[in-house]
N, CA and C atoms of all chains as a GROMACS GRO file, in nm:
protein
  645
    1UNK      N    1   7.714   9.688  23.102
    1UNK     CA    2   7.584   9.648  23.140
    1UNK      C    3   7.550   9.731  23.265
    2UNK      N    4   7.424   9.760  23.289
    2UNK     CA    5   7.378   9.823  23.405
    2UNK      C    6   7.350   9.742  23.521
    3UNK      N    7   7.408   9.765  23.638
    3UNK     CA    8   7.385   9.696  23.755
    3UNK      C    9   7.324   9.792  23.862
    4UNK      N   10   7.278   9.739  23.967
    4UNK     CA   11   7.259   9.832  24.091
    4UNK      C   12   7.344   9.770  24.194
    5UNK      N   13   7.434   9.853  24.236
    5UNK     CA   14   7.532   9.806  24.329
    5UNK      C   15   7.522   9.883  24.468
    6UNK      N   16   7.489   9.815  24.569
    6UNK     CA   17   7.470   9.884  24.696
    6UNK      C   18   7.367  10.000  24.683
    7UNK      N   19   7.267   9.975  24.608
    7UNK     CA   20   7.161  10.068  24.597
    7UNK      C   21   7.165  10.185  24.487
    8UNK      N   22   7.286  10.175  24.417
    8UNK     CA   23   7.312  10.281  24.326
    8UNK      C   24   7.343  10.220  24.185
    9UNK      N   25   7.276  10.282  24.088
    9UNK     CA   26   7.312  10.228  23.948
    9UNK      C   27   7.447  10.241  23.914
   10UNK      N   28   7.506  10.149  23.838
   10UNK     CA   29   7.641  10.150  23.797
   10UNK      C   30   7.667  10.078  23.673
   11UNK      N   31   7.758  10.108  23.594
   11UNK     CA   32   7.790  10.044  23.475
   11UNK      C   33   7.905   9.948  23.498
   12UNK      N   34   7.889   9.831  23.438
   12UNK     CA   35   7.997   9.723  23.460
   12UNK      C   36   8.022   9.660  23.325
   13UNK      N   37   8.141   9.597  23.329
   13UNK     CA   38   8.175   9.515  23.206
   13UNK      C   39   8.065   9.416  23.181
   14UNK      N   40   8.022   9.378  23.065
   14UNK     CA   41   7.927   9.271  23.040
   14UNK      C   42   7.988   9.139  23.080
   15UNK      N   43   7.897   9.062  23.135
   15UNK     CA   44   7.922   8.916  23.175
   15UNK      C   45   8.027   8.881  23.278
   16UNK      N   46   8.064   8.985  23.362
   16UNK     CA   47   8.164   8.963  23.456
   16UNK      C   48   8.105   8.871  23.571
   17UNK      N   49   8.189   8.806  23.650
   17UNK     CA   50   8.139   8.740  23.760
   17UNK      C   51   8.156   8.810  23.889
   18UNK      N   52   8.112   8.758  23.993
   18UNK     CA   53   8.115   8.837  24.131
   18UNK      C   54   8.260   8.866  24.170
   19UNK      N   55   8.361   8.775  24.153
   19UNK     CA   56   8.497   8.798  24.194
   19UNK      C   57   8.545   8.921  24.112
   20UNK      N   58   8.514   8.916  23.978
   20UNK     CA   59   8.567   9.025  23.890
   20UNK      C   60   8.504   9.160  23.923
   21UNK      N   61   8.377   9.148  23.965
   21UNK     CA   62   8.309   9.268  24.015
   21UNK      C   63   8.375   9.328  24.124
   22UNK      N   64   8.408   9.256  24.223
   22UNK     CA   65   8.479   9.314  24.343
   22UNK      C   66   8.613   9.380  24.303
   23UNK      N   67   8.687   9.324  24.213
   23UNK     CA   68   8.810   9.380  24.157
   23UNK      C   69   8.784   9.507  24.085
   24UNK      N   70   8.671   9.511  24.002
   24UNK     CA   71   8.643   9.614  23.922
   24UNK      C   72   8.596   9.731  24.014
   25UNK      N   73   8.540   9.705  24.125
   25UNK     CA   74   8.479   9.799  24.232
   25UNK      C   75   8.598   9.854  24.321
   26UNK      N   76   8.717   9.792  24.304
   26UNK     CA   77   8.829   9.819  24.384
   26UNK      C   78   8.802   9.799  24.525
   27UNK      N   79   8.746   9.681  24.551
   27UNK     CA   80   8.708   9.631  24.691
   27UNK      C   81   8.847   9.583  24.758
   28UNK      N   82   8.892   9.648  24.864
   28UNK     CA   83   9.001   9.596  24.942
   28UNK      C   84   8.964   9.471  25.018
   29UNK      N   85   9.052   9.379  25.028
   29UNK     CA   86   9.037   9.255  25.110
   29UNK      C   87   8.893   9.193  25.061
   30UNK      N   88   8.878   9.146  24.940
   30UNK     CA   89   8.763   9.086  24.903
   30UNK      C   90   8.729   8.959  24.972
   31UNK      N   91   8.832   8.896  25.040
   31UNK     CA   92   8.812   8.776  25.116
   31UNK      C   93   8.722   8.802  25.246
   32UNK      N   94   8.718   8.938  25.271
   32UNK     CA   95   8.641   8.961  25.405
   32UNK      C   96   8.504   9.026  25.364
   33UNK      N   97   8.456   9.003  25.244
   33UNK     CA   98   8.334   9.048  25.202
   33UNK      C   99   8.223   8.960  25.184
   34UNK      N  100   8.111   8.986  25.217
   34UNK     CA  101   7.983   8.913  25.184
   34UNK      C  102   7.918   8.973  25.070
   35UNK      N  103   7.869   8.889  24.990
   35UNK     CA  104   7.793   8.937  24.863
   35UNK      C  105   7.651   8.886  24.855
   36UNK      N  106   7.562   8.965  24.826
   36UNK     CA  107   7.428   8.932  24.803
   36UNK      C  108   7.379   8.968  24.664
   37UNK      N  109   7.315   8.875  24.588
   37UNK     CA  110   7.283   8.901  24.447
   37UNK      C  111   7.126   8.878  24.447
   38UNK      N  112   7.062   8.984  24.407
   38UNK     CA  113   6.925   8.989  24.393
   38UNK      C  114   6.849   8.924  24.517
   39UNK      N  115   6.897   8.963  24.628
   39UNK     CA  116   6.837   8.922  24.750
   39UNK      C  117   6.879   8.783  24.822
   40UNK      N  118   6.978   8.729  24.751
   40UNK     CA  119   7.024   8.597  24.799
   40UNK      C  120   7.178   8.598  24.816
   41UNK      N  121   7.222   8.558  24.938
   41UNK     CA  122   7.367   8.555  24.966
   41UNK      C  123   7.446   8.465  24.870
   42UNK      N  124   7.549   8.495  24.812
   42UNK     CA  125   7.624   8.412  24.724
   42UNK      C  126   7.748   8.357  24.804
   43UNK      N  127   7.752   8.224  24.801
   43UNK     CA  128   7.858   8.153  24.881
   43UNK      C  129   7.988   8.186  24.810
   44UNK      N  130   8.083   8.203  24.908
   44UNK     CA  131   8.218   8.257  24.856
   44UNK      C  132   8.275   8.158  24.752
   45UNK      N  133   8.255   8.035  24.756
   45UNK     CA  134   8.313   7.938  24.662
   45UNK      C  135   8.244   7.945  24.527
   46UNK      N  136   8.128   8.031  24.524
   46UNK     CA  137   8.057   8.037  24.404
   46UNK      C  138   8.084   8.173  24.333
   47UNK      N  139   8.169   8.255  24.385
   47UNK     CA  140   8.194   8.394  24.345
   47UNK      C  141   8.241   8.380  24.193
   48UNK      N  142   8.332   8.290  24.161
   48UNK     CA  143   8.396   8.290  24.034
   48UNK      C  144   8.294   8.245  23.928
   49UNK      N  145   8.198   8.152  23.970
   49UNK     CA  146   8.113   8.094  23.884
   49UNK      C  147   7.975   8.164  23.861
   50UNK      N  148   7.958   8.274  23.940
   50UNK     CA  149   7.840   8.344  23.936
   50UNK      C  150   7.854   8.469  23.845
   51UNK      N  151   7.803   8.458  23.728
   51UNK     CA  152   7.803   8.562  23.630
   51UNK      C  153   7.686   8.650  23.648
   52UNK      N  154   7.717   8.779  23.630
   52UNK     CA  155   7.618   8.888  23.639
   52UNK      C  156   7.555   8.924  23.519
   53UNK      N  157   7.429   8.964  23.522
   53UNK     CA  158   7.361   9.005  23.393
   53UNK      C  159   7.294   9.139  23.410
   54UNK      N  160   7.255   9.202  23.313
   54UNK     CA  161   7.192   9.332  23.303
   54UNK      C  162   7.086   9.345  23.407
   55UNK      N  163   7.089   9.451  23.491
   55UNK     CA  164   6.989   9.479  23.587
   55UNK      C  165   7.000   9.417  23.722
   56UNK      N  166   7.097   9.322  23.731
   56UNK     CA  167   7.121   9.260  23.870
   56UNK      C  168   7.134   9.357  23.985
   57UNK      N  169   7.085   9.314  24.086
   57UNK     CA  170   7.116   9.401  24.212
   57UNK      C  171   7.216   9.330  24.309
   58UNK      N  172   7.329   9.398  24.320
   58UNK     CA  173   7.430   9.339  24.403
   58UNK      C  174   7.466   9.423  24.527
   59UNK      N  175   7.466   9.356  24.636
   59UNK     CA  176   7.519   9.425  24.754
   59UNK      C  177   7.630   9.362  24.802
   60UNK      N  178   7.729   9.433  24.842
   60UNK     CA  179   7.834   9.374  24.921
   60UNK      C  180   7.884   9.450  25.035
   61UNK      N  181   7.925   9.394  25.142
   61UNK     CA  182   7.959   9.458  25.267
   61UNK      C  183   8.064   9.370  25.334
   62UNK      N  184   8.142   9.439  25.418
   62UNK     CA  185   8.247   9.369  25.494
   62UNK      C  186   8.192   9.303  25.611
   63UNK      N  187   8.264   9.197  25.648
   63UNK     CA  188   8.226   9.134  25.775
   63UNK      C  189   8.237   9.229  25.887
   64UNK      N  190   8.155   9.230  25.987
   64UNK     CA  191   8.146   9.325  26.086
   64UNK      C  192   8.153   9.238  26.223
   65UNK      N  193   8.260   9.278  26.294
   65UNK     CA  194   8.285   9.194  26.418
   65UNK      C  195   8.397   9.265  26.500
   66UNK      N  196   8.435   9.195  26.601
   66UNK     CA  197   8.543   9.244  26.680
   66UNK      C  198   8.560   9.144  26.792
   67UNK      N  199   8.642   9.180  26.888
   67UNK     CA  200   8.650   9.095  27.002
   67UNK      C  201   8.757   9.134  27.101
   68UNK      N  202   8.732   9.109  27.226
   68UNK     CA  203   8.834   9.150  27.326
   68UNK      C  204   8.962   9.068  27.308
   69UNK      N  205   8.951   8.957  27.243
   69UNK     CA  206   9.060   8.870  27.214
   69UNK      C  207   9.040   8.803  27.076
   70UNK      N  208   9.143   8.786  26.997
   70UNK     CA  209   9.130   8.712  26.866
   70UNK      C  210   9.093   8.568  26.892
   71UNK      N  211   9.001   8.516  26.814
   71UNK     CA  212   8.977   8.378  26.809
   71UNK      C  213   9.021   8.308  26.688
   72UNK      N  214   8.394  11.183  26.025
   72UNK     CA  215   8.303  11.201  26.143
   72UNK      C  216   8.383  11.255  26.263
   73UNK      N  217   8.343  11.364  26.323
   73UNK     CA  218   8.421  11.418  26.421
   73UNK      C  219   8.360  11.390  26.561
   74UNK      N  220   8.227  11.346  26.566
   74UNK     CA  221   8.168  11.325  26.692
   74UNK      C  222   8.048  11.210  26.674
   75UNK      N  223   8.011  11.164  26.783
   75UNK     CA  224   7.899  11.071  26.785
   75UNK      C  225   7.805  11.098  26.892
   76UNK      N  226   7.695  11.151  26.865
   76UNK     CA  227   7.585  11.190  26.971
   76UNK      C  228   7.488  11.082  26.970
   77UNK      N  229   7.462  11.025  27.098
   77UNK     CA  230   7.369  10.915  27.114
   77UNK      C  231   7.263  10.952  27.216
   78UNK      N  232   7.133  10.961  27.165
   78UNK     CA  233   7.027  10.986  27.258
   78UNK      C  234   7.027  10.886  27.380
   79UNK      N  235   6.995  10.930  27.492
   79UNK     CA  236   7.012  10.846  27.606
   79UNK      C  237   6.924  10.715  27.600
   80UNK      N  238   6.812  10.727  27.541
   80UNK     CA  239   6.721  10.602  27.510
   80UNK      C  240   6.804  10.497  27.440
   81UNK      N  241   6.878  10.543  27.338
   81UNK     CA  242   6.957  10.444  27.257
   81UNK      C  243   7.074  10.399  27.323
   82UNK      N  244   7.136  10.491  27.399
   82UNK     CA  245   7.254  10.449  27.486
   82UNK      C  246   7.207  10.340  27.581
   83UNK      N  247   7.101  10.365  27.643
   83UNK     CA  248   7.045  10.269  27.746
   83UNK      C  249   7.012  10.138  27.676
   84UNK      N  250   6.960  10.142  27.558
   84UNK     CA  251   6.919  10.022  27.487
   84UNK      C  252   7.048   9.933  27.460
   85UNK      N  253   7.153  10.003  27.421
   85UNK     CA  254   7.275   9.933  27.395
   85UNK      C  255   7.338   9.866  27.513
   86UNK      N  256   7.332   9.941  27.627
   86UNK     CA  257   7.388   9.890  27.747
   86UNK      C  258   7.291   9.768  27.793
   87UNK      N  259   7.164   9.786  27.789
   87UNK     CA  260   7.071   9.686  27.823
   87UNK      C  261   7.093   9.559  27.744
   88UNK      N  262   7.116   9.573  27.615
   88UNK     CA  263   7.149   9.463  27.531
   88UNK      C  264   7.281   9.383  27.569
   89UNK      N  265   7.391   9.483  27.605
   89UNK     CA  266   7.519   9.424  27.639
   89UNK      C  267   7.494   9.344  27.778
   90UNK      N  268   7.414   9.394  27.863
   90UNK     CA  269   7.396   9.325  27.987
   90UNK      C  270   7.314   9.199  27.971
   91UNK      N  271   7.218   9.204  27.895
   91UNK     CA  272   7.122   9.083  27.867
   91UNK      C  273   7.199   8.969  27.793
   92UNK      N  274   7.299   9.007  27.712
   92UNK     CA  275   7.360   8.901  27.644
   92UNK      C  276   7.489   8.856  27.696
   93UNK      N  277   7.535   8.928  27.800
   93UNK     CA  278   7.661   8.886  27.877
   93UNK      C  279   7.640   8.758  27.941
   94UNK      N  280   7.732   8.670  27.936
   94UNK     CA  281   7.884   8.697  27.914
   94UNK      C  282   7.917   8.698  27.770
   95UNK      N  283   7.818   8.672  27.669
   95UNK     CA  284   7.856   8.676  27.526
   95UNK      C  285   7.856   8.816  27.482
   96UNK      N  286   7.948   8.848  27.396
   96UNK     CA  287   7.963   8.985  27.343
   96UNK      C  288   7.835   9.008  27.259
   97UNK      N  289   7.784   9.126  27.283
   97UNK     CA  290   7.671   9.188  27.209
   97UNK      C  291   7.718   9.272  27.095
   98UNK      N  292   7.641   9.280  26.988
   98UNK     CA  293   7.686   9.368  26.882
   98UNK      C  294   7.569   9.431  26.812
   99UNK      N  295   7.595   9.536  26.724
   99UNK     CA  296   7.490   9.607  26.664
   99UNK      C  297   7.538   9.723  26.583
  100UNK      N  298   7.449   9.791  26.515
  100UNK     CA  299   7.477   9.891  26.424
  100UNK      C  300   7.410  10.027  26.470
  101UNK      N  301   7.469  10.138  26.463
  101UNK     CA  302   7.388  10.266  26.491
  101UNK      C  303   7.382  10.344  26.362
  102UNK      N  304   7.267  10.391  26.331
  102UNK     CA  305   7.237  10.471  26.214
  102UNK      C  306   7.182  10.612  26.248
  103UNK      N  307   7.206  10.699  26.159
  103UNK     CA  308   7.161  10.849  26.198
  103UNK      C  309   7.190  10.939  26.086
  104UNK      N  310   7.204  11.062  26.139
  104UNK     CA  311   7.233  11.168  26.034
  104UNK      C  312   7.330  11.264  26.106
  105UNK      N  313   7.427  11.314  26.020
  105UNK     CA  314   7.522  11.413  26.082
  105UNK      C  315   7.572  11.384  26.225
  106UNK      N  316   7.623  11.268  26.232
  106UNK     CA  317   7.674  11.219  26.365
  106UNK      C  318   7.579  11.200  26.492
  107UNK      N  319   7.458  11.220  26.464
  107UNK     CA  320   7.358  11.190  26.564
  107UNK      C  321   7.282  11.064  26.541
  108UNK      N  322   7.287  10.979  26.639
  108UNK     CA  323   7.218  10.849  26.621
  108UNK      C  324   7.071  10.851  26.630
  109UNK      N  325   7.000  10.796  26.544
  109UNK     CA  326   6.851  10.792  26.535
  109UNK      C  327   6.802  10.650  26.559
  110UNK      N  328   6.875  10.552  26.515
  110UNK     CA  329   6.828  10.413  26.537
  110UNK      C  330   6.934  10.323  26.564
  111UNK      N  331   6.898  10.224  26.661
  111UNK     CA  332   6.995  10.111  26.693
  111UNK      C  333   6.929   9.980  26.639
  112UNK      N  334   7.022   9.901  26.575
  112UNK     CA  335   6.990   9.774  26.523
  112UNK      C  336   7.067   9.677  26.603
  113UNK      N  337   7.001   9.588  26.679
  113UNK     CA  338   7.070   9.486  26.749
  113UNK      C  339   7.093   9.365  26.651
  114UNK      N  340   7.207   9.324  26.664
  114UNK     CA  341   7.252   9.214  26.565
  114UNK      C  342   7.286   9.086  26.642
  115UNK      N  343   7.287   8.975  26.574
  115UNK     CA  344   7.313   8.848  26.626
  115UNK      C  345   7.465   8.820  26.620
  116UNK      N  346   7.519   8.788  26.741
  116UNK     CA  347   7.659   8.754  26.741
  116UNK      C  348   7.672   8.595  26.704
  117UNK      N  349   7.698   8.567  26.580
  117UNK     CA  350   7.699   8.428  26.543
  117UNK      C  351   7.806   8.348  26.601
  118UNK      N  352   7.907   8.418  26.657
  118UNK     CA  353   8.018   8.358  26.724
  118UNK      C  354   7.975   8.301  26.868
  119UNK      N  355   7.874   8.361  26.916
  119UNK     CA  356   7.826   8.336  27.051
  119UNK      C  357   7.946   8.314  27.152
  120UNK      N  358   8.028   8.410  27.147
  120UNK     CA  359   8.153   8.393  27.226
  120UNK      C  360   8.162   8.511  27.324
  121UNK      N  361   8.227   8.493  27.440
  121UNK     CA  362   8.239   8.600  27.540
  121UNK      C  363   8.362   8.687  27.508
  122UNK      N  364   8.450   8.652  27.400
  122UNK     CA  365   8.561   8.723  27.373
  122UNK      C  366   8.568   8.761  27.225
  123UNK      N  367   8.460   8.727  27.150
  123UNK     CA  368   8.469   8.766  27.013
  123UNK      C  369   8.326   8.776  26.960
  124UNK      N  370   8.310   8.862  26.848
  124UNK     CA  371   8.181   8.873  26.789
  124UNK      C  372   8.189   8.889  26.644
  125UNK      N  373   8.096   8.830  26.575
  125UNK     CA  374   8.081   8.847  26.426
  125UNK      C  375   7.931   8.849  26.402
  126UNK      N  376   7.898   8.954  26.323
  126UNK     CA  377   7.756   8.973  26.287
  126UNK      C  378   7.710   8.873  26.180
  127UNK      N  379   7.581   8.844  26.179
  127UNK     CA  380   7.527   8.761  26.076
  127UNK      C  381   7.516   8.835  25.942
  128UNK      N  382   7.583   8.792  25.836
  128UNK     CA  383   7.573   8.871  25.713
  128UNK      C  384   7.438   8.891  25.661
  129UNK      N  385   7.349   8.789  25.676
  129UNK     CA  386   7.214   8.815  25.633
  129UNK      C  387   7.148   8.924  25.695
  130UNK      N  388   7.167   8.939  25.828
  130UNK     CA  389   7.115   9.054  25.911
  130UNK      C  390   7.168   9.178  25.859
  131UNK      N  391   7.309   9.169  25.832
  131UNK     CA  392   7.376   9.304  25.801
  131UNK      C  393   7.308   9.356  25.668
  132UNK      N  394   7.278   9.269  25.568
  132UNK     CA  395   7.236   9.322  25.444
  132UNK      C  396   7.083   9.374  25.472
  133UNK      N  397   7.016   9.312  25.556
  133UNK     CA  398   6.878   9.360  25.582
  133UNK      C  399   6.888   9.505  25.641
  134UNK      N  400   6.976   9.514  25.736
  134UNK     CA  401   6.987   9.644  25.807
  134UNK      C  402   7.034   9.749  25.715
  135UNK      N  403   7.145   9.723  25.633
  135UNK     CA  404   7.193   9.818  25.546
  135UNK      C  405   7.086   9.889  25.457
  136UNK      N  406   7.009   9.782  25.403
  136UNK     CA  407   6.893   9.822  25.318
  136UNK      C  408   6.793   9.916  25.391
  137UNK      N  409   6.764   9.869  25.512
  137UNK     CA  410   6.673   9.950  25.591
  137UNK      C  411   6.724  10.091  25.628
  138UNK      N  412   6.852  10.108  25.653
  138UNK     CA  413   6.914  10.227  25.688
  138UNK      C  414   6.911  10.315  25.558
  139UNK      N  415   6.921  10.255  25.440
  139UNK     CA  416   6.917  10.331  25.313
  139UNK      C  417   6.778  10.381  25.289
  140UNK      N  418   6.686  10.293  25.305
  140UNK     CA  419   6.548  10.330  25.278
  140UNK      C  420   6.492  10.432  25.374
  141UNK      N  421   6.540  10.441  25.498
  141UNK     CA  422   6.505  10.537  25.593
  141UNK      C  423   6.578  10.673  25.565
  142UNK      N  424   6.666  10.678  25.475
  142UNK     CA  425   6.731  10.803  25.451
  142UNK      C  426   6.835  10.831  25.541
  143UNK      N  427   6.887  10.735  25.621
  143UNK     CA  428   6.990  10.747  25.724
  143UNK      C  429   7.125  10.689  25.670
  144UNK      N  430   7.219  10.700  25.763
  144UNK     CA  431   7.346  10.653  25.720
  144UNK      C  432   7.400  10.573  25.835
  145UNK      N  433   7.475  10.477  25.806
  145UNK     CA  434   7.547  10.389  25.907
  145UNK      C  435   7.645  10.478  25.977
  146UNK      N  436   7.636  10.503  26.099
  146UNK     CA  437   7.731  10.592  26.175
  146UNK      C  438   7.831  10.509  26.248
  147UNK      N  439   7.783  10.398  26.306
  147UNK     CA  440   7.880  10.324  26.393
  147UNK      C  441   7.841  10.179  26.402
  148UNK      N  442   7.945  10.099  26.428
  148UNK     CA  443   7.932   9.954  26.452
  148UNK      C  444   7.977   9.932  26.598
  149UNK      N  445   7.893   9.875  26.678
  149UNK     CA  446   7.929   9.858  26.813
  149UNK      C  447   7.931   9.706  26.862
  150UNK      N  448   8.013   9.681  26.964
  150UNK     CA  449   8.006   9.556  27.032
  150UNK      C  450   8.050   9.575  27.176
  151UNK      N  451   8.016   9.488  27.256
  151UNK     CA  452   8.038   9.487  27.403
  151UNK      C  453   8.164   9.421  27.441
  152UNK      N  454   8.233   9.471  27.534
  152UNK     CA  455   8.337   9.393  27.607
  152UNK      C  456   8.289   9.371  27.746
  153UNK      N  457   8.237   9.244  27.758
  153UNK     CA  458   8.170   9.212  27.882
  153UNK      C  459   8.264   9.225  28.011
  154UNK      N  460   8.387   9.193  27.993
  154UNK     CA  461   8.471   9.192  28.108
  154UNK      C  462   8.605   9.271  28.093
  155UNK      N  463   8.611   9.353  27.984
  155UNK     CA  464   8.742   9.420  27.958
  155UNK      C  465   8.711   9.574  27.930
  156UNK      N  466   8.810   9.651  27.943
  156UNK     CA  467   8.776   9.798  27.918
  156UNK      C  468   8.730   9.828  27.786
  157UNK      N  469   8.690   9.963  27.770
  157UNK     CA  470   8.631  10.008  27.644
  157UNK      C  471   8.754  10.060  27.555
  158UNK      N  472   8.838   9.973  27.532
  158UNK     CA  473   8.949  10.004  27.451
  158UNK      C  474   8.964   9.906  27.338
  159UNK      N  475   9.023   9.956  27.225
  159UNK     CA  476   9.038   9.855  27.103
  159UNK      C  477   9.128   9.748  27.127
  160UNK      N  478   9.100   9.626  27.091
  160UNK     CA  479   9.188   9.522  27.086
  160UNK      C  480   9.249   9.507  26.949
  161UNK      N  481   9.356   9.433  26.939
  161UNK     CA  482   9.414   9.414  26.804
  161UNK      C  483   9.306   9.355  26.714
  162UNK      N  484   9.224   9.272  26.767
  162UNK     CA  485   9.125   9.206  26.686
  162UNK      C  486   9.016   9.308  26.648
  163UNK      N  487   8.985   9.400  26.727
  163UNK     CA  488   8.893   9.499  26.686
  163UNK      C  489   8.942   9.580  26.574
  164UNK      N  490   9.067   9.613  26.569
  164UNK     CA  491   9.137   9.690  26.468
  164UNK      C  492   9.142   9.600  26.336
  165UNK      N  493   9.172   9.473  26.347
  165UNK     CA  494   9.202   9.393  26.231
  165UNK      C  495   9.050   9.373  26.159
  166UNK      N  496   8.939   9.382  26.248
  166UNK     CA  497   8.812   9.365  26.186
  166UNK      C  498   8.743   9.497  26.143
  167UNK      N  499   8.813   9.610  26.164
  167UNK     CA  500   8.751   9.732  26.132
  167UNK      C  501   8.765   9.761  25.991
  168UNK      N  502   8.682   9.694  25.909
  168UNK     CA  503   8.700   9.694  25.766
  168UNK      C  504   8.604   9.790  25.692
  169UNK      N  505   8.481   9.820  25.752
  169UNK     CA  506   8.397   9.904  25.694
  169UNK      C  507   8.438  10.052  25.713
  170UNK      N  508   8.450  10.123  25.596
  170UNK     CA  509   8.502  10.257  25.600
  170UNK      C  510   8.402  10.359  25.645
  171UNK      N  511   8.458  10.470  25.695
  171UNK     CA  512   8.362  10.588  25.724
  171UNK      C  513   8.263  10.561  25.831
  172UNK      N  514   8.286  10.477  25.926
  172UNK     CA  515   8.199  10.455  26.045
  172UNK      C  516   8.278  10.462  26.166
  173UNK      N  517   8.220  10.492  26.280
  173UNK     CA  518   8.289  10.480  26.418
  173UNK      C  519   8.280  10.344  26.464
  174UNK      N  520   8.371  10.298  26.537
  174UNK     CA  521   8.366  10.166  26.606
  174UNK      C  522   8.353  10.194  26.751
  175UNK      N  523   8.245  10.155  26.808
  175UNK     CA  524   8.203  10.178  26.946
  175UNK      C  525   8.214  10.050  27.034
  176UNK      N  526   8.264  10.077  27.149
  176UNK     CA  527   8.274   9.958  27.242
  176UNK      C  528   8.199  10.000  27.369
  177UNK      N  529   8.114   9.899  27.409
  177UNK     CA  530   8.033   9.919  27.531
  177UNK      C  531   8.110   9.819  27.637
  178UNK      N  532   8.171   9.884  27.733
  178UNK     CA  533   8.238   9.795  27.835
  178UNK      C  534   8.149   9.780  27.963
  179UNK      N  535   8.141   9.664  27.994
  179UNK     CA  536   8.075   9.631  28.128
  179UNK      C  537   8.161   9.583  28.242
  180UNK      N  538   8.302   9.624  28.213
  180UNK     CA  539   8.394   9.582  28.316
  180UNK      C  540   8.352   9.636  28.444
  181UNK      N  541   8.313   9.770  28.452
  181UNK     CA  542   8.264   9.816  28.583
  181UNK      C  543   8.102   9.795  28.558
  182UNK      N  544   8.045   9.702  28.632
  182UNK     CA  545   7.906   9.678  28.608
  182UNK      C  546   7.814   9.780  28.642
  183UNK      N  547   7.859   9.867  28.738
  183UNK     CA  548   7.764   9.968  28.781
  183UNK      C  549   7.780  10.100  28.696
  184UNK      N  550   7.886  10.106  28.618
  184UNK     CA  551   7.910  10.226  28.541
  184UNK      C  552   7.958  10.185  28.410
  185UNK      N  553   7.870  10.137  28.312
  185UNK     CA  554   7.916  10.101  28.178
  185UNK      C  555   7.989  10.219  28.111
  186UNK      N  556   8.088  10.178  28.035
  186UNK     CA  557   8.177  10.284  27.966
  186UNK      C  558   8.165  10.261  27.821
  187UNK      N  559   8.135  10.375  27.746
  187UNK     CA  560   8.125  10.366  27.599
  187UNK      C  561   8.233  10.456  27.536
  188UNK      N  562   8.302  10.403  27.445
  188UNK     CA  563   8.397  10.487  27.367
  188UNK      C  564   8.389  10.456  27.216
  189UNK      N  565   8.417  10.559  27.144
  189UNK     CA  566   8.410  10.546  26.997
  189UNK      C  567   8.546  10.574  26.935
  190UNK      N  568   8.575  10.508  26.819
  190UNK     CA  569   8.694  10.522  26.754
  190UNK      C  570   8.672  10.525  26.598
  191UNK      N  571   8.756  10.612  26.538
  191UNK     CA  572   8.774  10.593  26.394
  191UNK      C  573   8.894  10.504  26.372
  192UNK      N  574   8.894  10.415  26.272
  192UNK     CA  575   9.000  10.340  26.244
  192UNK      C  576   9.025  10.336  26.098
  193UNK      N  577   9.138  10.382  26.061
  193UNK     CA  578   9.176  10.384  25.918
  193UNK      C  579   9.318  10.336  25.899
  194UNK      N  580   9.330  10.235  25.809
  194UNK     CA  581   9.462  10.170  25.780
  194UNK      C  582   9.526  10.119  25.905
  195UNK      N  583   9.449  10.075  26.000
  195UNK     CA  584   9.500  10.013  26.121
  195UNK      C  585   9.535  10.119  26.231
  196UNK      N  586   9.504  10.247  26.195
  196UNK     CA  587   9.541  10.351  26.300
  196UNK      C  588   9.406  10.399  26.360
  197UNK      N  589   9.399  10.404  26.499
  197UNK     CA  590   9.282  10.431  26.564
  197UNK      C  591   9.289  10.580  26.629
  198UNK      N  592   9.184  10.647  26.621
  198UNK     CA  593   9.170  10.773  26.693
  198UNK      C  594   9.037  10.781  26.762
  199UNK      N  595   9.035  10.826  26.881
  199UNK     CA  596   8.919  10.838  26.960
  199UNK      C  597   8.816  10.943  26.911
  200UNK      N  598   8.689  10.907  26.896
  200UNK     CA  599   8.591  11.005  26.858
  200UNK      C  600   8.498  11.040  26.988
  201UNK      N  601   8.481  11.159  27.007
  201UNK     CA  602   8.406  11.199  27.119
  201UNK      C  603   8.263  11.147  27.112
  202UNK      N  604   8.219  11.071  27.218
  202UNK     CA  605   8.089  11.013  27.223
  202UNK      C  606   8.009  11.086  27.327
  203UNK      N  607   7.897  11.158  27.296
  203UNK     CA  608   7.812  11.231  27.382
  203UNK      C  609   7.686  11.165  27.400
  204UNK      N  610   7.637  11.140  27.519
  204UNK     CA  611   7.504  11.087  27.530
  204UNK      C  612   7.418  11.200  27.569
  205UNK      N  613   7.317  11.215  27.467
  205UNK     CA  614   7.219  11.329  27.465
  205UNK      C  615   7.112  11.292  27.572
  206UNK      N  616   7.095  11.381  27.663
  206UNK     CA  617   7.004  11.359  27.775
  206UNK      C  618   6.855  11.389  27.744
  207UNK      N  619   6.837  11.454  27.636
  207UNK     CA  620   6.692  11.487  27.593
  207UNK      C  621   6.670  11.412  27.466
  208UNK      N  622   6.550  11.357  27.459
  208UNK     CA  623   6.513  11.275  27.355
  208UNK      C  624   6.484  11.357  27.224
  209UNK      N  625   6.522  11.318  27.114
  209UNK     CA  626   6.510  11.392  26.986
  209UNK      C  627   6.368  11.369  26.947
  210UNK      N  628   6.304  11.480  26.930
  210UNK     CA  629   6.168  11.483  26.865
  210UNK      C  630   6.053  11.454  26.967
  211UNK      N  631   6.103  11.421  27.083
  211UNK     CA  632   5.993  11.382  27.186
  211UNK      C  633   5.984  11.483  27.300
  212UNK      N  634   6.091  11.568  27.312
  212UNK     CA  635   6.090  11.676  27.400
  212UNK      C  636   6.096  11.633  27.553
  213UNK      N  637   6.134  11.509  27.575
  213UNK     CA  638   6.136  11.452  27.710
  213UNK      C  639   6.271  11.480  27.771
  214UNK      N  640   6.276  11.516  27.890
  214UNK     CA  641   6.407  11.544  27.955
  214UNK      C  642   6.426  11.432  28.059
  215UNK      N  643   6.550  11.406  28.086
  215UNK     CA  644   6.591  11.312  28.192
  215UNK      C  645   6.701  11.364  28.274
   0.00000   0.00000   0.00000
């Protein structure tokens, strides 16, 4: 199926969920990624249960931060 | 990326943000083309901590889309160290997850002379990126 991933058209397996998409996209450290689906942030606990469909717009990006000391 | 050129207006804006938000760490994103910064995005530090920062994911998505629609590229992710030097901490390296961007630290340790340094971080290894503050405004022809 066709998806739009981070602004670019991409072909993905039919019916995969968000977790599977991150694996398919070879995303390193997926536990450190935020995902937005069609303009709404997907809660991490919903990654497995959120199935994607033709034409979905998916954005994912890594947490961005830092610190002079770890918290 | 071999360099990061920052117009002085944007440099001043980053330093002003760091000072305004101190003692909380300030954070943001720099976007531009070919290593030259064109736009600064101030971000919310949702940790509201003086020793740690984390950007709001909802703001991150907005900014990434804005950068894309403007035809720019994310060049750097910055945050301030209100009381420590402009050097990377282990936490900075741990959270340097976004590829192909510079990680910039604005240090206010010397209040009268803020220090800015940039780094490339790959697989946990950091190398310094030359950061140049451009004294002349791009497209405005103003000198300072």
